[in-house]
N, C-alpha and C positions, 0 to 999 in steps of 0.2 A: 457732723453728718448724723442724720437720724436714719435708722433702719428698722424695718419690720420683718420678722421671720414667721414662718408658718408654725403654729403651735404643735402640730403633729409631726412634721418632717424636719423642723428646725432649719429648713432651707429659706433662702431669701425670697421676700415678696415685693418689697419696695425700699428704695433709699432716697433720701433727700439731701442734696449737697449744694452749698452756695459756691458759685463760680463767678467771681467778679460781681457784676451787677445783676446777674440772673440766677435762677434756681433751677437745678437739674433734678428731675425725677426719673429714676430708672425702675422699671417694672419687670417682675418675674412672675411665673405662674405658681410658685410654691412647690414645684416638683423639679426645679433645677433648670427650667427652660426660660431664656430671656425673651421678653415680649417687646419692650419699647424703651426709648429714651425720649423724654419730653423736656422742653425748656419753657420756663415761665418768668414773667417780669416781676412778680411779687411772691413772697413766701405764702401768702394766703391762697393764691391761685394754685400753687404747687401742692400745698397741704390738702386743698379740696380735691385735687385730682388723685393724690395718693390715698386719701380716705375713701374715695369712690371706688378705686381699684381694689382696696382691701375689702370693702363691703361686697363687691361683686364676687370675691372669692370666699366670703364668709369668714374672713380673718379679722380679729379685733385689731384696731389701729391704735395700740397703746404705745406711749413713748414718743410719738411725734407731736411736736408743739411748735 
């Protein structure tokens, strides 16, 4: 599982988890509030969504590969 935390608050921003054949991305706002769960067929699609979410919050998406 890959996870990204907010650099200021240390709270969760996104996680990436493999679940069988699919990839689950869970998104938070960096302030402790859950936003969404998304399912993707490929890791690349999941990473792209996770990186887009991090970019929208201004959080560097380090550690996700």
